[in-house]
BANU-13123 format. One record per atom (N, C-alpha, C): x, y, z; residue in three letters. Coordinates in steps of 0.001 Angstrom, whole numbers, plus 500000, padded with zeros to 6 digits. Atoms other than C-alpha are relative to their C-alpha. Example, Ala and Ser with C-alpha at 12.3 -4.5 7.8 and 13.67 -1.06 7.14 Angstrom:
BEGIN
500890498810500000ala
512300495500507800ala
500900501200500000ala
499180498810499940ser
513670498940507140ser
499230501090500730ser
This chain:
BEGIN
498485500198500287unk
750425842330503204unk
500170498391499834unk
499796501236500176unk
751407839022501770unk
501393499516500340unk
498876500133499426unk
754261837531503581unk
500465498250499908unk
499410501349500181unk
756388834398503203unk
501227499846500975unk
498767500437499156unk
758606832801505757unk
501053499160499481unk
498853500928500529unk
761932831405504708unk
500674499400501294unk
499341500692498955unk
763266828802506766unk
501119498978499315unk
498974500714500620unk
766686827318505625unk
500322498864500916unk
499812501212499020unk
767350823854506948unk
501425499189499651unk
498866501298500366unk
770321821198507115unk
499842499291501210unk
500088500727498983unk
769491818400509336unk
499332500451501128unk
500893499533498995unk
766708819938511119unk
498779499119500060unk
501407500692499838unk
764250817035511078unk
499538499867501444unk
500383499825498729unk
764122817059514809unk
499074501027500303unk
500863498925499602unk
762592820472514776unk
498987500345499008unk
500680499254501183unk
761046821039511466unk
498168499965500071unk
501288500078499865unk
757556819575511972unk
499353500895501053unk
500381499130498888unk
757116821386515331unk
499974501449499693unk
499851498472500444unk
758261824710513717unk
499178500361499122unk
500932499870501065unk
756126824520510831unk
498538500211500671unk
501415499939499216unk
752927823804513172unk
500096501387500766unk
500087498736499242unk
753884826831515550unk
500019501251499219unk
500231498713501060unk
754464829289512563unk
498556500312499661unk
501489499884500175unk
751029828549511400unk
499041500273500757unk
500652499635498898unk
749622828796514565unk
500103501512500627unk
499778498428499692unk
751084832171515404unk
499487500821499015unk
500336499140501057unk
750528833698512084unk
499442499006498659unk
500664501273500995unk
747962831385510125unk
500030500820498449unk
500010499358501279unk
748055834061507127unk
501326499924499132unk
498919500174500688unk
751617833568506205unk
500094498859499067unk
499576501089500619unk
753241831248503616unk
501248499685500627unk
498834500393499288unk
756192829435504613unk
500778498897498912unk
499285500521500852unk
758878828165502376unk
501467499275500622unk
498815500651499480unk
761459825482503532unk
501194499973499070unk
498976500074500938unk
764903825705501911unk
500834499108500341unk
498967500938499624unk
766720822618502307unk
501127499458499305unk
498674500339500736unk
770208821625501511unk
500254498459499942unk
499967501583500041unk
769564817971500845unk
500339499512501246unk
499557500617498858unk
769753817088504276unk
499706498499500064unk
499859501065499896unk
770681813609505035unk
498923499168500980unk
500750500488499086unk
768530813150508006unk
498348500055499734unk
501239500224500239unk
765112813283506137unk
499114501316500082unk
500665498641499873unk
764142817159506488unk
499223500160499016unk
500807499656501087unk
762730817419503175unk
498735498944499861unk
500963500954500012unk
760739814195503474unk
498815500331500886unk
501098499594499048unk
758805815521506484unk
499519501163499603unk
500772498714500438unk
758085818808504937unk
499029499569498728unk
501158500571500941unk
756395816950501974unk
499077499453500471unk
501421500823498904unk
754232814935504476unk
499156501116500475unk
500824498921499326unk
753351818134505990unk
499209500959498984unk
500610499169501121unk
752306819894502735unk
498590499516499862unk
501314500540500100unk
749172817742502711unk
498978500458501107unk
500770499374498965unk
747958819524505698unk
500182501284500009unk
499922498350500045unk
749277823049505144unk
500303500336498564unk
500020499491501417unk
748493824385501786unk
501005501084499702unk
499268498809500101unk
750630827509502403unk
501435499655500293unk
498711500268499655unk
753705825340502969unk
500622499524498530unk
499210500387501352unk
756388824921500034unk
501209499451500438unk
498518500534499591unk
759761823221499844unk
500716500308498645unk
498952499611501098unk
762683824272497818unk
501324498845500427unk
498738500914499701unk
765496821355497934unk
501010500291498928unk
498775499488500696unk
769003822541496852unk
501085498799499929unk
499238501163500314unk
771653820064495419unk
501083499731501245unk
499021500164498808unk
774101820682498530unk
500073501340500575unk
499845499112499284unk
775161822639501141unk
500891501104499620unk
499183499178500527unk
776505826042500313unk
500051501142501028unk
499759499027498977unk
775975828311503388unk
498588500862500121unk
501367499351499683unk
773073830267504925unk
499593501067498920unk
500288498825500904unk
773530833484502436unk
499569499462498765unk
500487500658501325unk
773180831035499370unk
498431499337500129unk
501614500606499733unk
770012829348500949unk
498906501324499970unk
500887498969499864unk
768446832689501487unk
499913500683498605unk
499873499740501457unk
769413833783497955unk
498962499403499332unk
501077500818500696unk
767496830902496695unk
498509500377500333unk
501425499682499317unk
764481831751499010unk
499705501203499323unk
500326498652500403unk
764461835415497640unk
499551499898498566unk
500169500285501523unk
764690834345493985unk
498719499077499803unk
501245500656500102unk
761582832035494588unk
498911500725500459unk
501005499394499466unk
759666834715496356unk
499790501353499588unk
500007498625500001unk
760246838274495410unk
498827500428499087unk
501031499595501252unk
757759838147492417unk
498716499499500687unk
501400500552499622unk
754864836579494543unk
499446500380501451unk
500425499662498650unk
754968838264498098unk
500304501418500253unk
499713498565499860unk
755137841714499414unk
501200500109501165unk
499164500095499020unk
757573840770502238unk
500349498655500456unk
499462501188499398unk
759774837915503557unk
500269500113501354unk
499240500035498622unk
760745836836506933unk
500905499084499990unk
498885500877500058unk
764069835234507459unk
499949499399501523unk
499924500529498703unk
764313832905510566unk
500486498465499998unk
499599501336499776unk
765792829824511985unk
499027498957500344unk
500914501100499820unk
764200826379512025unk
500212499267501343unk
499802500880498813unk
765500825348515445unk
499486500688501347unk
500457499391499068unk
763401827425517523unk
500864501010500978unk
499229498857499551unk
766132829941518505unk
499142501335499896unk
500902498734500239unk
763750832362516887unk
498578499418500253unk
500964500310499390unk
760493832160518687unk
498791500457498920unk
501046499425500748unk
757295832260516191unk
499132500947500737unk
500714499141499330unk
755558834101518949unk
500182501561499650unk
499410498761500264unk
757518837098517810unk
499458500521498692unk
500379499732501194unk
756031837039514298unk
499004501247499807unk
500779498775500340unk
753282839480514874unk
500410501318500292unk
499269498731499717unk
755466842168516316unk
500903500308498638unk
499196499929501190unk
757708841731513135unk
498884500576499068unk
501145499648501234unk
754521842100510696unk
499512501361500313unk
500637498623499633unk
753116845037512721unk
500954501137499504unk
499002499115500347unk
756285847010512380unk
500334500143498420unk
499779500197501311unk
756651845889508748unk
498956500886499055unk
500963499215500818unk
753623847976507849unk
500505501225499661unk
499441498606499995unk
755609851188508228unk
501596499896499747unk
498282500192500387unk
759267849961507639unk
500322499095498976unk
499602500831501157unk
761008848353504808unk
500695498594500685unk
499153501105499471unk
763403846289507178unk
499631499927501556unk
500406500201498499unk
762243844947510853unk
500969498895500350unk
498812500949499381unk
765063843282512849unk
499421499554501331unk
500232500594498616unk
764149840982515681unk
501264500191500859unk
498786499444499348unk
766782842537518127unk
500106499250501448unk
499682500447498635unk
768296840720521116unk
500452501148500795unk
499193499200499205unk
770170843765522120unk
499549501520499791unk
500646498924499843unk
767575846385522081unk
499154499868501178unk
500767500116498477unk
765344847232525248unk
499093498924499874unk
500781501155499995unk
763470844203526248unk
500387498688499392unk
499574501140500674unk
765293841960524203unk
501115499144500644unk
499008500940499153unk
767812839057525314unk
500104498646499434unk
499527501507500558unk
769338835612524829unk
499838499295501437unk
500156500783498908unk
768360832866527015unk
500705498424499628unk
499339501266500103unk
770413829556527392unk
501301499785499377unk
498703500055500584unk
773653830232525847unk
500992500073501071unk
498808499887499315unk
777045829600527322unk
500608501310499972unk
499381498569499961unk
779197832520528382unk
500736500242498719unk
499066499855500929unk
781453831956525564unk
499182500338498867unk
500851499631501150unk
778747832034523036unk
499479501410500071unk
500588498673499790unk
777000835056524558unk
501220501069499751unk
498907498874500402unk
780390836835524479unk
500292500282498532unk
499775499958501518unk
781025836000520920unk
499140500784499365unk
500945499299500331unk
777940837233519969unk
499887501441500222unk
499960498621499578unk
777888840473521823unk
501168500593499318unk
498660499500500444unk
781686841169520893unk
499686500253498353unk
500063500155501498unk
780898840126517019unk
498968501312499624unk
500799499190500551unk
777867842460516983unk
500625501619500407unk
499366498737499624unk
779659845422518720unk
501255500495498795unk
499031499743500814unk
782425844940516301unk
499634500384498537unk
500608499572501307unk
780283844922513134unk
499401501255499867unk
500512498671499962unk
778533847987514281unk
500920501056499790unk
499138499085500115unk
781574849872514999unk
500632500324498741unk
499384499896501231unk
782884849332511675unk
499280500529499005unk
500734499772500978unk
780206849407509343unk
498947501280500304unk
500910498652499653unk
778209852456511317unk
498542499607499984unk
501430500198500210unk
774840850544510916unk
499276500453501183unk
500673499410498587unk
772334852364513056unk
499101499114500589unk
500901500999499270unk
770819849256514709unk
500936499269501139unk
499396500427498841unk
771595847606517996unk
500407498420499619unk
499782501401500254unk
771549843892516468unk
500369499691498512unk
499536499948501484unk
773652843869513238unk
500104498547499762unk
499975501535500501unk
773817839897513301unk
498856499391500189unk
501047500895500134unk
770352838994513671unk
499524499343499029unk
500626500441501305unk
768789836657511414unk
498550499717500134unk
501378500169499847unk
765176837039512618unk
499627501576499279unk
500395498956500667unk
764079839812510084unk
498674499983499151unk
501111499709501103unk
761028841207507900unk
500621500895498986unk
499440499348501050unk
762149842391504609unk
499074500370498955unk
500932499898501345unk
760012843998501885unk
500509499790498760unk
499290500495501256unk
760523842654498566unk
500420501258499226unk
499541498969500908unk
760580846120497077unk
501319500657500276unk
498814499516499562unk
763435847021499131unk
501215498931499462unk
499054501134500549unk
765334843701498136unk
500021500162498627unk
499780500099501421unk
764700844214494566unk
501186501247499723unk
499031498843500021unk
766566847659494896unk
501448499917500013unk
498633500268499827unk
769746846074496040unk
500669498887499318unk
499843501265500666unk
769701842859494045unk
501031499249501084unk
499550500688499020unk
770537840616496931unk
501059499065499700unk
499085501028500800unk
772477838155494402unk
501237500565500139unk
498562499513500115unk
775356840513494469unk
500774499998501261unk
499422500110498623unk
776147839738498220unk
500958499032499788unk
498704500631500070unk
779557838305498618unk
500113498984501261unk
500066500569498645unk
779280836848502127unk
498891498599499790unk
500837501126500307unk
777731833305502251unk
499647499389501634unk
500398500485498529unk
777655832361506244unk
499089500976500534unk
500936498869499236unk
776038834545508899unk
500447501421499698unk
499730498600500274unk
777984837478507696unk
499204500490498831unk
501077499613500582unk
775477837472505134unk
498894500996500420unk
501191499429499293unk
772941838722507563unk
500542501563500145unk
499442498617499866unk
775316841881508175unk
499873500596498801unk
499998499143501376unk
775858842604504581unk
498560500345499509unk
501256499751500466unk
772108842391503817unk
499444501235500617unk
500349498669499221unk
771388845061506579unk
500800501100499493unk
499165498897500451unk
774222847285505400unk
499477500574498632unk
500391499594501037unk
773204847251501838unk
498467500663499886unk
501553499346500080unk
769459847908502571unk
500088501412500645unk
499689498393499349unk
770542850922504880unk
500470500898499066unk
499352498870501101unk
772749852349502183unk
499070500101498997unk
500819499608501118unk
769984852018499741unk
498882500981500402unk
501034499034499578unk
767660854243501866unk
499015499142500557unk
501045500807499255unk
765556851451503393unk
499834500674501463unk
500173499632498537unk
763849852346506747unk
500272498911500757unk
499548501223499129unk
765001850064509475unk
499435500247501383unk
500678499968498890unk
763127849304512644unk
500567498688500837unk
499551501309499345unk
764054846794515502unk
498752499836501021unk
500662500376498908unk
761619845048517833unk
500706498947500779unk
499196501008499006unk
762784843070520939unk
499485498515499818unk
500180501555499782unk
763005839244520875unk
500995499442500934unk
499018500916499199unk
764347836629523300unk
500403499129499253unk
499443500862500839unk
766550834507521402unk
500390498970500997unk
499705501106499286unk
766911830934522836unk
500841499135499431unk
499108501050500499unk
769372828277522476unk
499380499096499192unk
500531500838500981unk
768743825978519722unk
499503498647500774unk
500613501132499061unk
766414822992520755unk
500251498816499460unk
499565501276500554unk
768261820233518673unk
500342500256498357unk
499151499728501347unk
769613819746515117unk
501235499922500137unk
498313500096500024unk
773076820540514167unk
500189501514499891unk
499456498548500099unk
774979823749514896unk
500679500321498819unk
499447499425501179unk
776023825856511903unk
501033500850500151unk
498781498897499669unk
778820828006513618unk
501435499094499777unk
498627500485500254unk
782306827143512001unk
501082501222499911unk
498809498795499957unk
785612828876512024unk
500091500588499059unk
500121499051501158unk
784950829911508432unk
499159500978500276unk
501082498903499711unk
781856831621509542unk
500434501069500779unk
499363499103499088unk
783674833277512346unk
500881500844499171unk
499103499454500617unk
786450834209510134unk
499436501022498878unk
500524499264500859unk
784102835635507415unk
499362501195500721unk
500580498894499176unk
782407837712510029unk
500820500975500393unk
499147499001499510unk
785563839358511122unk
500498500990498593unk
499530499256501136unk
786532840270507479unk
498779500806499225unk
501103499334500836unk
782989841381505868unk
499701501469500565unk
500355498507499536unk
782406844588508002unk
500937500968499420unk
498814499112500820unk
785892846078506528unk
499693500023498714unk
500293499826501493unk
784886845090503064unk
498702500770499830unk
501272499137500146unk
781540846832503398unk
500340501315500109unk
499649498725499746unk
782882849606504958unk
500808500747498906unk
499163499366500837unk
785623850310502451unk
500328499607498573unk
500038500382500984unk
784640848493499699unk
498635500571499057unk
501291499372500915unk
781624848976496959unk
498819499281500175unk
501067500994499657unk
779268846656498533unk
498682501235500524unk
501278499182499851unk
776958849587499324unk
499597500737498884unk
């Protein structure tokens, strides 16, 4: 199975080189596409330098910052016709490349594999109480409203088979921030895609710039209701 890891970045120059090296060390057979929103800190320049060393590393620079969902849509558009599956993950080491093997193994028999903090043997390390409470509460909220049959509705560490993505046309997604991850899972589930979860330990980000904003939180509150009673499915 040909797999491409999608890494959205904005001001991740402090992490990106180490992250790229760790991904190729953990999973030498994958491709990596960095989707950079014209970071002013030089993230794209670092990736360009690394491409000389890593032939399977590619870079997509977008004109401006438009949110996580738009970055992933750009990555999907550049990848669906060339690989069998994509893996979405953060570039700040909150998603550990050591978990890639488990996602790939489960992806042999499932269309959607979720790296789950809230399934057995999963967890979170290094978060303050308020952030942990926000994540747990937000996840319970999304699951209760959408009825998604997974423990971690809000995880961004996923393997997605491209054949399943083509069936739902991800460009129709309305959410732009982290709620995009809920919408994507929901629409894949409603399309009949098989879902599985593998445990991960999610770690507090190692540097760079936090992307949690009040807009993202508000969108996360509204999106589950739109999915449940709208036409997103």
